[in-house]
TIVEX-303296 format. One record per residue (C-alpha): residue number from 0; residue in one letter; x negated, y negated, z negated. Coordinates in nm, 2 decimals, padded with zeros to 4 digits. Layout:
% TIVEX-303296
    i  aa       u       v       w
  NUM   a       X       Y       Z
...
% end
This chain:
% TIVEX-303296
    i  aa       u       v       w
    0   m  -04.45  -08.01   00.73
    1   a  -04.21  -08.13   00.45
    2   r  -04.01  -08.35   00.68
    3   l  -04.00  -08.08   00.94
    4   l  -03.86  -07.83   00.69
    5   s  -03.60  -08.08   00.57
    6   s  -03.48  -08.14   00.93
    7   a  -03.47  -07.77   00.98
    8   m  -03.23  -07.73   00.69
    9   w  -03.00  -08.00   00.83
   10   s  -03.01  -07.83   01.17
   11   a  -02.93  -07.49   01.00
   12   f  -02.63  -07.64   00.83
   13   g  -02.49  -07.78   01.15
   14   l  -02.55  -07.44   01.32
   15   f  -02.36  -07.25   01.04
   16   l  -02.07  -07.49   01.07
   17   l  -02.05  -07.45   01.44
   18   v  -02.06  -07.07   01.43
   19   l  -01.81  -07.07   01.14
   20   a  -01.57  -07.28   01.34
   21   f  -01.57  -07.03   01.63
   22   r  -01.62  -06.70   01.44
   23   a  -01.40  -06.74   01.13
   24   g  -01.18  -06.44   01.10
   25   a  -01.34  -06.26   01.40
   26   e  -01.50  -05.92   01.39
   27   p  -01.84  -05.92   01.21
   28   l  -02.15  -05.93   01.43
   29   a  -02.38  -05.64   01.35
   30   f  -02.74  -05.64   01.45
   31   g  -02.98  -05.39   01.29
   32   p  -02.96  -05.39   00.91
   33   f  -02.76  -05.72   00.92
   34   r  -02.39  -05.79   00.94
   35   l  -02.27  -06.15   00.99
   36   d  -01.91  -06.19   00.88
   37   s  -01.69  -06.48   00.77
   38   l  -01.81  -06.46   00.41
   39   a  -02.18  -06.48   00.51
   40   l  -02.10  -06.78   00.74
   41   f  -01.89  -06.96   00.48
   42   l  -02.16  -06.92   00.21
   43   g  -02.44  -06.98   00.45
   44   a  -02.29  -07.32   00.54
   45   a  -02.27  -07.41   00.17
   46   v  -02.63  -07.29   00.10
   47   t  -02.79  -07.48   00.39
   48   l  -02.59  -07.80   00.30
   49   v  -02.72  -07.79  -00.06
   50   s  -03.07  -07.70   00.05
   51   a  -03.08  -07.98   00.30
   52   v  -02.97  -08.24   00.04
   53   v  -03.23  -08.11  -00.21
   54   h  -03.50  -08.11   00.06
   55   h  -03.42  -08.47   00.15
   56   f  -03.42  -08.58  -00.21
   57   a  -03.75  -08.40  -00.28
   58   l  -03.93  -08.59   00.00
   59   r  -03.96  -08.89  -00.23
   60   h  -03.91  -08.72  -00.57
   61   m  -04.21  -08.49  -00.53
   62   q  -04.45  -08.75  -00.37
   63   g  -04.78  -08.75  -00.54
   64   d  -04.75  -08.39  -00.66
   65   a  -05.07  -08.19  -00.60
   66   a  -04.87  -07.90  -00.45
   67   y  -04.63  -08.11  -00.24
   68   e  -04.65  -07.90   00.08
   69   s  -04.64  -07.56  -00.11
   70   f  -04.33  -07.68  -00.30
   71   f  -04.14  -07.73   00.03
   72   r  -04.26  -07.40   00.17
   73   r  -04.13  -07.23  -00.15
   74   l  -03.80  -07.41  -00.14
   75   s  -03.75  -07.33   00.23
   76   g  -03.85  -06.97   00.16
   77   l  -03.59  -06.94  -00.11
   78   t  -03.33  -07.07   00.13
   79   a  -03.43  -06.82   00.39
   80   l  -03.41  -06.53   00.14
   81   v  -03.06  -06.63   00.03
   82   l  -02.94  -06.65   00.39
   83   l  -03.08  -06.31   00.47
   84   l  -02.93  -06.17   00.15
   85   l  -02.58  -06.30   00.26
   86   a  -02.61  -06.11   00.59
   87   a  -02.78  -05.79   00.47
   88   d  -02.58  -05.47   00.52
   89   s  -02.85  -05.22   00.42
   90   v  -02.85  -05.16   00.05
   91   l  -03.23  -05.11   00.06
   92   l  -03.28  -05.44   00.24
   93   f  -03.03  -05.61   00.00
   94   a  -03.23  -05.48  -00.30
   95   g  -03.56  -05.59  -00.15
   96   l  -03.43  -05.94  -00.08
   97   w  -03.28  -05.96  -00.43
   98   v  -03.62  -05.88  -00.59
   99   a  -03.80  -06.12  -00.36
  100   m  -03.55  -06.40  -00.44
  101   g  -03.59  -06.36  -00.81
  102   w  -03.97  -06.35  -00.79
  103   l  -03.99  -06.66  -00.58
  104   l  -03.74  -06.85  -00.80
  105   a  -03.95  -06.77  -01.11
  106   d  -04.25  -06.90  -00.92
  107   a  -04.06  -07.22  -00.85
  108   i  -03.97  -07.26  -01.21
  109   g  -04.34  -07.24  -01.30
  110   h  -04.43  -07.49  -01.02
  111   v  -04.67  -07.69  -01.25
  112   r  -04.94  -07.44  -01.29
  113   s  -05.13  -07.64  -01.56
  114   w  -04.82  -07.67  -01.79
  115   p  -04.81  -07.38  -02.03
  116   q  -04.44  -07.44  -02.11
  117   a  -04.36  -07.41  -01.73
  118   q  -04.55  -07.08  -01.71
  119   a  -04.38  -06.95  -02.02
  120   a  -04.04  -07.03  -01.87
  121   a  -04.14  -06.87  -01.54
  122   a  -04.26  -06.55  -01.72
  123   l  -03.93  -06.53  -01.91
  124   a  -03.72  -06.58  -01.59
  125   r  -03.93  -06.32  -01.40
  126   l  -03.88  -06.06  -01.68
  127   w  -03.50  -06.11  -01.67
  128   f  -03.49  -06.10  -01.29
  129   l  -03.68  -05.77  -01.29
  130   r  -03.43  -05.63  -01.54
  131   g  -03.15  -05.75  -01.33
  132   a  -03.31  -05.61  -01.02
  133   a  -03.34  -05.27  -01.20
  134   a  -02.97  -05.28  -01.28
  135   l  -02.90  -05.37  -00.92
  136   v  -03.10  -05.08  -00.78
  137   v  -02.94  -04.83  -01.01
  138   g  -02.59  -04.96  -00.91
  139   l  -02.66  -04.95  -00.54
  140   l  -02.80  -04.59  -00.57
  141   l  -02.50  -04.47  -00.76
  142   l  -02.26  -04.63  -00.51
  143   a  -02.46  -04.48  -00.22
  144   a  -02.45  -04.14  -00.38
  145   a  -02.08  -04.17  -00.44
  146   t  -01.99  -04.27  -00.09
  147   g  -02.27  -04.11   00.11
  148   s  -02.36  -04.44   00.28
  149   l  -02.66  -04.67   00.27
  150   s  -02.47  -04.96   00.42
  151   i  -02.27  -05.21   00.22
  152   a  -01.98  -05.19   00.48
  153   g  -01.98  -04.81   00.44
  154   i  -01.98  -04.83   00.06
  155   v  -01.69  -05.07   00.04
  156   a  -01.49  -04.88   00.30
  157   a  -01.53  -04.54   00.12
  158   a  -01.53  -04.66  -00.25
  159   g  -01.16  -04.61  -00.30
  160   a  -01.18  -04.23  -00.21
  161   a  -01.52  -04.17  -00.38
  162   n  -01.60  -04.01  -00.72
  163   p  -01.44  -04.26  -00.96
  164   l  -01.71  -04.20  -01.23
  165   l  -02.00  -04.27  -01.00
  166   v  -01.82  -04.58  -00.86
  167   g  -01.74  -04.71  -01.21
  168   l  -02.10  -04.66  -01.33
  169   g  -02.24  -04.82  -01.01
  170   c  -02.01  -05.12  -01.04
  171   a  -02.10  -05.16  -01.41
  172   a  -02.47  -05.17  -01.32
  173   l  -02.39  -05.43  -01.05
  174   g  -02.19  -05.63  -01.30
  175   l  -02.49  -05.63  -01.53
  176   a  -02.71  -05.75  -01.26
  177   a  -02.46  -06.03  -01.17
  178   a  -02.44  -06.14  -01.54
  179   i  -02.82  -06.17  -01.57
  180   q  -02.85  -06.36  -01.24
  181   c  -02.57  -06.60  -01.34
  182   g  -02.72  -06.66  -01.69
  183   l  -02.41  -06.54  -01.86
  184   f  -02.40  -06.50  -02.24
  185   p  -02.60  -06.32  -02.39
  186   f  -02.85  -06.36  -02.10
  187   q  -02.84  -06.74  -02.10
  188   r  -03.19  -06.79  -02.25
  189   w  -03.38  -06.77  -01.92
  190   l  -03.15  -07.03  -01.76
  191   l  -03.18  -07.27  -02.06
  192   s  -03.56  -07.23  -02.06
  193   s  -03.59  -07.31  -01.69
  194   m  -03.56  -07.68  -01.73
  195   t  -03.94  -07.70  -01.69
  196   a  -03.87  -07.67  -01.32
  197   p  -03.89  -07.98  -01.10
  198   t  -03.55  -08.15  -01.07
  199   p  -03.50  -08.04  -00.70
  200   v  -03.56  -07.68  -00.80
  201   s  -03.31  -07.71  -01.09
  202   a  -03.05  -07.86  -00.85
  203   f  -03.09  -07.58  -00.59
  204   m  -03.11  -07.31  -00.86
  205   h  -02.79  -07.42  -01.04
  206   a  -02.61  -07.50  -00.72
  207   g  -02.70  -07.19  -00.53
  208   l  -02.93  -06.92  -00.66
  209   v  -02.75  -06.84  -00.99
  210   n  -02.43  -06.80  -00.78
  211   a  -02.58  -06.49  -00.63
  212   g  -02.42  -06.29  -00.92
  213   g  -02.07  -06.39  -00.80
  214   i  -02.17  -06.32  -00.44
  215   l  -02.28  -05.97  -00.54
  216   v  -01.94  -05.90  -00.70
  217   a  -01.75  -06.04  -00.41
  218   r  -01.95  -05.85  -00.15
  219   f  -01.87  -05.52  -00.33
  220   a  -01.51  -05.63  -00.42
  221   p  -01.33  -05.32  -00.29
  222   a  -01.57  -05.10  -00.50
  223   f  -01.50  -05.31  -00.81
  224   e  -01.12  -05.28  -00.74
  225   a  -01.16  -04.90  -00.73
  226   a  -01.30  -04.93  -01.09
  227   p  -01.03  -05.14  -01.27
  228   l  -01.19  -05.10  -01.61
  229   v  -01.52  -05.25  -01.49
  230   l  -01.33  -05.53  -01.32
  231   l  -01.16  -05.60  -01.66
  232   l  -01.51  -05.60  -01.83
  233   v  -01.63  -05.85  -01.56
  234   f  -01.33  -06.07  -01.66
  235   a  -01.41  -06.04  -02.03
  236   a  -01.78  -06.12  -01.98
  237   g  -01.69  -06.42  -01.77
  238   a  -01.44  -06.54  -02.03
  239   a  -01.68  -06.51  -02.32
  240   s  -01.95  -06.70  -02.12
  241   a  -01.71  -06.97  -02.01
  242   l  -01.61  -07.04  -02.37
  243   f  -01.97  -07.02  -02.50
  244   g  -02.11  -07.24  -02.23
  245   q  -01.86  -07.51  -02.27
  246   v  -01.91  -07.53  -02.65
  247   a  -02.29  -07.51  -02.60
  248   a  -02.28  -07.81  -02.36
  249   l  -02.11  -08.02  -02.63
  250   v  -02.41  -07.98  -02.87
  251   q  -02.70  -08.05  -02.64
  252   s  -02.90  -08.37  -02.66
  253   d  -03.11  -08.30  -02.35
  254   v  -02.94  -08.40  -02.02
  255   k  -03.07  -08.12  -01.81
  256   r  -03.01  -07.86  -02.08
  257   g  -02.65  -07.98  -02.12
  258   l  -02.61  -07.92  -01.74
  259   a  -02.76  -07.58  -01.78
  260   a  -02.51  -07.49  -02.05
  261   s  -02.24  -07.61  -01.83
  262   t  -02.36  -07.38  -01.55
  263   t  -02.33  -07.09  -01.79
  264   a  -01.97  -07.19  -01.85
  265   q  -01.89  -07.24  -01.47
  266   m  -02.06  -06.91  -01.37
  267   g  -01.85  -06.74  -01.64
  268   f  -01.53  -06.90  -01.49
  269   m  -01.64  -06.78  -01.14
  270   l  -01.68  -06.42  -01.26
  271   m  -01.35  -06.45  -01.44
  272   q  -01.19  -06.52  -01.11
  273   c  -01.36  -06.22  -00.96
  274   g  -01.23  -06.01  -01.26
  275   l  -00.88  -06.14  -01.19
  276   g  -00.91  -06.01  -00.83
  277   f  -00.94  -06.35  -00.67
  278   h  -01.28  -06.33  -00.51
  279   a  -01.20  -06.58  -00.24
  280   a  -01.10  -06.83  -00.51
  281   a  -01.43  -06.75  -00.69
  282   m  -01.62  -06.83  -00.37
  283   t  -01.43  -07.16  -00.34
  284   h  -01.53  -07.24  -00.70
  285   l  -01.89  -07.14  -00.62
  286   v  -01.91  -07.39  -00.33
  287   l  -01.74  -07.68  -00.51
  288   h  -01.94  -07.63  -00.83
  289   g  -02.26  -07.60  -00.63
  290   l  -02.21  -07.94  -00.46
  291   y  -02.10  -08.10  -00.79
  292   k  -02.38  -07.95  -01.00
  293   a  -02.65  -08.04  -00.74
  294   s  -02.54  -08.40  -00.75
  295   l  -02.55  -08.40  -01.13
  296   f  -02.91  -08.26  -01.14
  297   l  -03.03  -08.49  -00.87
  298   g  -02.88  -08.78  -01.07
  299   a  -03.00  -08.65  -01.41
  300   g  -03.23  -08.96  -01.45
  301   s  -02.93  -09.19  -01.42
  302   g  -02.76  -08.97  -01.68
  303   l  -03.02  -09.08  -01.94
  304   a  -02.92  -09.44  -01.90
  305   a  -02.55  -09.35  -01.92
  306   a  -02.61  -09.15  -02.24
  307   r  -02.74  -09.47  -02.41
  308   r  -02.43  -09.67  -02.34
  309   p  -02.19  -09.69  -02.64
  310   g  -01.88  -09.49  -02.60
  311   s  -01.59  -09.34  -02.79
  312   t  -01.66  -09.01  -02.97
  313   g  -01.33  -08.99  -03.15
  314   t  -01.05  -08.74  -03.09
  315   p  -00.75  -08.84  -02.88
  316   g  -00.46  -08.98  -03.07
  317   a  -00.11  -08.84  -03.10
  318   a   00.00  -09.08  -02.82
  319   a  -00.22  -08.89  -02.57
  320   i  -00.04  -08.56  -02.63
  321   g   00.27  -08.64  -02.43
  322   p   00.09  -08.76  -02.11
  323   a  -00.15  -08.47  -02.13
  324   l   00.14  -08.22  -02.14
  325   f   00.31  -08.39  -01.85
  326   a  -00.02  -08.39  -01.65
  327   a  -00.06  -08.02  -01.73
  328   l   00.29  -07.95  -01.60
  329   l   00.23  -08.13  -01.28
  330   g  -00.12  -08.01  -01.23
  331   g  -00.03  -07.65  -01.29
  332   a   00.29  -07.66  -01.08
  333   g   00.10  -07.83  -00.79
  334   f  -00.17  -07.57  -00.80
  335   a   00.07  -07.28  -00.82
  336   l   00.28  -07.40  -00.52
  337   a  -00.02  -07.49  -00.30
  338   s  -00.22  -07.17  -00.38
  339   g   00.08  -06.93  -00.38
  340   k  -00.01  -06.80  -00.72
  341   l   00.35  -06.76  -00.83
  342   g   00.37  -06.39  -00.91
  343   a   00.37  -06.21  -01.25
  344   d   00.01  -06.10  -01.21
  345   t  -00.34  -06.24  -01.29
  346   g  -00.26  -06.54  -01.07
  347   a  -00.07  -06.67  -01.37
  348   l  -00.41  -06.72  -01.55
  349   l  -00.54  -06.93  -01.26
  350   v  -00.23  -07.15  -01.30
  351   l  -00.30  -07.18  -01.68
  352   f  -00.66  -07.29  -01.62
  353   a  -00.54  -07.55  -01.36
  354   a  -00.29  -07.69  -01.62
  355   l  -00.56  -07.70  -01.89
  356   a  -00.80  -07.89  -01.65
  357   a  -00.53  -08.14  -01.57
  358   a  -00.45  -08.19  -01.94
  359   q  -00.82  -08.24  -02.02
  360   a  -00.85  -08.50  -01.74
  361   s  -00.55  -08.68  -01.86
  362   l  -00.71  -08.74  -02.20
  363   a  -00.97  -08.96  -02.02
  364   t  -00.69  -09.22  -01.97
  365   s  -00.57  -09.22  -02.33
  366   a  -00.68  -09.58  -02.38
  367   a  -00.51  -09.70  -02.06
  368   a  -00.17  -09.88  -02.02
  369   p   00.14  -09.66  -02.07
  370   l   00.22  -09.68  -01.70
  371   v  -00.12  -09.53  -01.61
  372   r  -00.10  -09.26  -01.88
  373   w   00.26  -09.15  -01.81
  374   a   00.29  -09.20  -01.43
  375   a  -00.02  -09.28  -01.23
  376   a  -00.26  -09.03  -01.39
  377   p  -00.02  -08.73  -01.41
  378   l   00.08  -08.79  -01.04
  379   l  -00.28  -08.81  -00.93
  380   l  -00.37  -08.49  -01.13
  381   g  -00.07  -08.32  -00.98
  382   l  -00.20  -08.40  -00.64
  383   g  -00.54  -08.28  -00.75
  384   g  -00.38  -07.95  -00.84
  385   v  -00.22  -07.93  -00.49
  386   l  -00.56  -08.01  -00.33
  387   y  -00.74  -07.74  -00.53
  388   g  -00.47  -07.49  -00.45
  389   a  -00.48  -07.58  -00.08
  390   l  -00.86  -07.53  -00.08
  391   i  -00.82  -07.19  -00.23
  392   r  -00.54  -07.10   00.02
  393   g  -00.76  -07.22   00.30
  394   a  -01.06  -07.02   00.18
  395   e  -00.84  -06.71   00.16
  396   a  -00.73  -06.76   00.52
  397   l  -01.08  -06.83   00.64
  398   l  -01.21  -06.51   00.47
  399   a  -00.91  -06.30   00.56
  400   g  -01.12  -06.05   00.75
  401   t  -01.35  -05.97   00.46
  402   p  -01.24  -05.67   00.26
  403   g  -01.09  -05.70  -00.09
  404   l  -01.13  -06.08  -00.14
  405   v  -00.77  -06.12  -00.26
  406   a  -00.65  -05.84  -00.48
  407   p  -00.44  -05.97  -00.78
  408   q  -00.45  -05.74  -01.08
  409   p  -00.17  -05.65  -01.33
  410   l  -00.18  -05.85  -01.65
  411   t  -00.31  -05.67  -01.95
  412   a  -00.33  -05.74  -02.33
  413   l  -00.69  -05.85  -02.27
  414   h  -00.58  -06.11  -02.02
  415   w  -00.32  -06.25  -02.26
  416   l  -00.58  -06.25  -02.54
  417   a  -00.83  -06.45  -02.33
  418   a  -00.56  -06.70  -02.23
  419   g  -00.48  -06.74  -02.60
  420   a  -00.85  -06.79  -02.68
  421   f  -00.88  -07.06  -02.42
  422   l  -00.57  -07.24  -02.54
  423   a  -00.69  -07.22  -02.90
  424   a  -01.04  -07.34  -02.82
  425   w  -00.91  -07.64  -02.62
  426   i  -00.68  -07.74  -02.90
  427   a  -00.96  -07.70  -03.16
  428   v  -01.19  -07.92  -02.95
  429   q  -00.93  -08.19  -02.90
  430   a  -00.86  -08.19  -03.28
  431   g  -01.24  -08.23  -03.34
  432   l  -01.27  -07.91  -03.53
  433   h  -01.60  -07.83  -03.36
  434   r  -01.75  -08.14  -03.52
  435   r  -01.64  -08.05  -03.87
  436   s  -01.81  -07.72  -03.90
  437   a  -02.19  -07.74  -03.96
  438   a  -02.22  -07.36  -03.95
  439   l  -02.06  -07.35  -03.60
  440   y  -02.28  -07.63  -03.48
  441   v  -02.60  -07.47  -03.60
  442   r  -02.50  -07.13  -03.46
  443   v  -02.41  -07.26  -03.12
  444   l  -02.72  -07.48  -03.10
  445   g  -02.94  -07.19  -03.20
  446   l  -02.79  -06.97  -02.93
  447   s  -02.83  -07.24  -02.67
  448   q  -03.20  -07.32  -02.73
  449   p  -03.47  -07.23  -02.47
  450   a  -03.75  -06.99  -02.56
  451   a  -03.99  -07.15  -02.81
  452   a  -04.28  -07.12  -02.57
  453   a  -04.09  -07.32  -02.31
  454   i  -04.03  -07.62  -02.54
  455   t  -04.26  -07.92  -02.55
  456   d  -04.24  -08.24  -02.75
  457   r  -04.53  -08.41  -02.57
  458   r  -04.39  -08.64  -02.31
  459   e  -04.72  -08.67  -02.12
  460   t  -04.71  -08.30  -02.04
  461   a  -04.37  -08.31  -01.87
  462   h  -04.38  -08.31  -01.49
  463   a  -04.01  -08.24  -01.41
% end
């Protein structure tokens, strides 16, 4: 059964790619309460790819587990629920699938029934998923009341002309549901406690299921754009989580927990892009992060060996500043030109983040020869900016028929404040200020700890 389900996932991935190749940009296919559009096909291909890889990995990783077959049925069931959720057009069906997905995911987190810590983590996740589902249901009902439609397509088409108060409240509730599902600050505790899950579950969860929050916002993008204040709040929540998650990842000693903190940061960045009005860019980030994070979780055991190797923990010297600034210039410019984010709108923030990423990557070559630091690395990072910008431009073209996925917003004081906070945080980390404050270390470490009931110090009880 396990091998059959694994083969089915690979076949589903091939089918999604084939349909996407012929149906990209075409009119959505509607059948009953489902509506298959370019966004559903694009994300369906990503979900089935990650699921197929995780299934294949788990064939050996889970050997000897007493619940081997039920594990694969649960994993395949989660995949099927996500695929149905992507295509659901009825708000009632969407809400039902959302609840079922959360319930089955919590069950997967508690896979080892005899491990009290796993059951505690599952109970915490289930509690937060139910709270998120309640927020989702409230949001959907408000939007349905405002637009007079029980279909997602009808809601997004009528949101712009509907009662702005009801639309705003509905989108705020959906934003709360998205934040909980993504494990954003201050809802990160369930995500950090879920490391009791078997490694394949962690890989699929962090690569796909937590992304459902971003998918939710993107699916209702026109409604969020009709409530600009809520969209600004989504941006602020994403920015706060991106900053917190990145700092939290620096203080972790547990490999999987460090990856979980990184997921909080990356989910924050994804929702930031939604808040900036670039939902197609957020979906590109979702797919790329999903593939990357799945590989990191599946290789977490190798990460233990790498963590034992001696390495430099010092701060970059003054000689690294010039090449980093040069790399930032080339990386940001390459991204701006390739993505077309050249206007005086929220696209400028995407360019800033691309420049910061290039500068950070440049610091990894600070010990290399001058030719590498000043020429080879900046040029490669500039090409990386071009590639990332081209991927976003390609995703925007691929998803062009989906309403509201590219809607740049005007820059506000909050956007500039967030940009300043990211720059200041990056400079502070490079200067090593985060290592000099015991109070900051203790505070961040405390906020990034799992629930006490989900922690074990007995190695013989661990089954993940």
